[in-house]
N, C-alpha and C positions, 0 to 999 in steps of 0.2 A: 213913613217910610215902609214901603209894602216889601215884605219877605216873601220870596216864591218858596216855596219846598214841594219835594218829587213824593207825591202819594202815590200809594200804590197803584198801580194800573194808567200810570203817568207814561207817555207816550216818550218824554224826558229823560225819564232813568232806562231805556231799553239799551240805546247807541252801548251805552260802560259796561251794561252785561253781558250783552253780544260779546264785544271785546275782552271781558274779561275769560267766557265760556270757551272761546275759542282760542285764548291762550293754555287753556289748562288742557283742552282738546290736542294741541300740538305736541305739549309735553309729552301726553299720555301716549303718544304715538310716536314719539321718539322712543323712550323708553321700554316700548313694546319691542321697535323693532332692533334696538342693541340686543334685549334679551334675547332673537330669534335668529341673529347674526353669524355666523359660524366662524368658530376661531380660527386663527392666523394658524397654528401651528396645526400641523398635518396628523390626521388620524389614523394609527394601524391598520392596515383590512387585514380581516381575520385571517387571510391567508398570510400574507407578512408577520402578522404575529406568531402560525403555526411554524414557519420558518424561523422565527429567531428560538422561539422556546424549542425545535430541534437541534438547532445548535447550542444550546445552553447559552445559560446567562452570565453577563459579564463576558461576552465576546471569545467564550473557551471556545479553540479550535477543535474539529472534527478528528477524532482518531482516527490514523492510518495507518494501515496494516501492513506490517512489514514482512518480507520473504522470512522462509527460515532457514538457519544458519547452517551450514556445510557441514557434516559432520566427518569427521576423519577417521579413515580406517586404514588397513593394514597395506604397505607399500607407497604409503602417498610420502611426496617429499617434501619436510617441513624446513621452513627458516626461523630459528630461533635467535633474537636478537635482545643483548644485554647492553645496556647504553654504559661505556665508558669503560666494557668488559670484554675487550677483544679474544680472548682464550676461551668463554664461554661463547660465544657468538658462534652459531656455525647452520651448515645446512646438516639434517638430520633425517632420514627415512624410518616408517613405522616400521619395525621388523615385522613378519609372522604373527609374533605372540603378542603383538600389538603393543609393544612398549619400545620407549627410546633410551640412548644414553647419552647425556650429558657430563660434562667434570664438574665437580665440587657437589652434582645431586646424583649421581649415578643412574639407576633405573626409574623411570618413571614410564608408568601405564597412559597413552594418550587415545588408543584407537576408541571409539564411543564417543569422545568427545567434540566440542564444537571448538576451534582456534580461541576464543575469548574464554574458555575454562580450561584449555592447557595454560593459555598468560596467567591468568591466576593461580595453578598449582605451580608452576615454576615458578614464580615470585617464592609464593610460601617454602618453594624448597631452598631458594638461596637466600632468604629472608635468614637462616641462622649463619651464614657465613657472609654476607657481603649488607652493609649498610644501605637500604631505603633500593634494593632493587628496582631495577624502570626495563620492564621485559614487554617485548611485542613478538605476535608468533602471526606469522600468516603463513599461505598454504602457498609452495611453488610448484607443484607439479601433483594432478591428480592421479594415479595410478588404482586405486581400490576401487573405483565404479567406473564402469567401461560399461558402453555399447558396442555392437557390432554393425556393418551396413556392406554388402556385398552384389555383384551381380550390376548392371546398366545402371550404375551413378556416375557422376563426375570424378568423385576422389571415395571410392572406397577404402575400410578399415575401422579403426578403431575411434571411440570418440567419448573422453571425460564426459562424466555426470554430474556437473557441479552444481543446476540446477533442474530441477523438475520440465521432462522433455517428454515430447512426442512424436508419434512416428514420421508428420509431415516435417519438423521442426529437425529431425536430423537429417530427412532428407535432403531439406534445404542445407545444413550444414556440411554436407557430404556432394555439395555442384548442383545437386537436381538431378532430375533424370535422364538420360541418354535417349538419343531420338529413336530409338528400336527396342526399349525398356515396354515388358508391358504392365502397363499401369493399371489393369484389373483383378492381375493374380501375382501381387505384392503380399507375403506373409511375412509373419513376424515368431523366431522360434524362440522360446520359453524355456529354458532350462531347469529340472527341479527333481522330484525322485521319480517324474515320468513328464521327458517333452511333450512338449502341446505346440501345435501349432497354430495360429489367428490371423485368420482371414483378412486384407488390409486392399480395399478397391480404390485406389488413387481418384480415378474418374466420380465416383461419387464421392468421396469426401468432399474431393477440393468444390462441389456445387451442392454442397449442405446437406446431401442425401446420406443415410449413417454414420452420423458422425461418433456416433460409437465405436466405430474401430480405428478412429485417429487414439491409439489409450499412448498412457504416461507408460514412457519403455522403465525399466527396472534393469539393475544392472546386471550385466551375463546374456540382454536380450540379443540376439539376431534378426537385423531385417534384410528378408533378402528380397533382391529386385531381378526378376528373372529375366 
């Protein structure tokens, strides 16, 4: 019996070698493709990452600026309410000396304080005579901070200043300018050691020119519309 062997260089061994080499090449190409395939998870861009960092970690909210609290002054009318204590709850006006008078606590100085601070102060005063007093303080009427407007406007008169207000806003609150108002010659009279006169050209301001004329009004200012 004759046994055939595949000698080196024999043609009979070549097909099997090619098949094995081809399979190895396919495996190598498949592995390489897996390494270069992008991950299915989205990758944040630099801009997105920066936005996240600006917000802060763990989804913290961006702080929102709050408006300044109203500061009580002489003449303001306050409502002091004490829960289940009707004899103490009442409307009180701040006297020229900056004080108010309440039953059980007598004199309390409130001028220069916010309603929240007055609430804390009244609560502390009542704690010595009441058990766990629940106090709320609200401003019923602003009388200490007033600005005035006169002349060719819809509703001339005195207006309370609860929040910062500029000349344009006061004119709007006063019903706007009348048909014959001189829009170029409006001015603000500001009292002090010496009364000063501040020019306000309505036509320029509403067109965005000279916006510095649209000043924040101070208590006691008078806007004159000729």
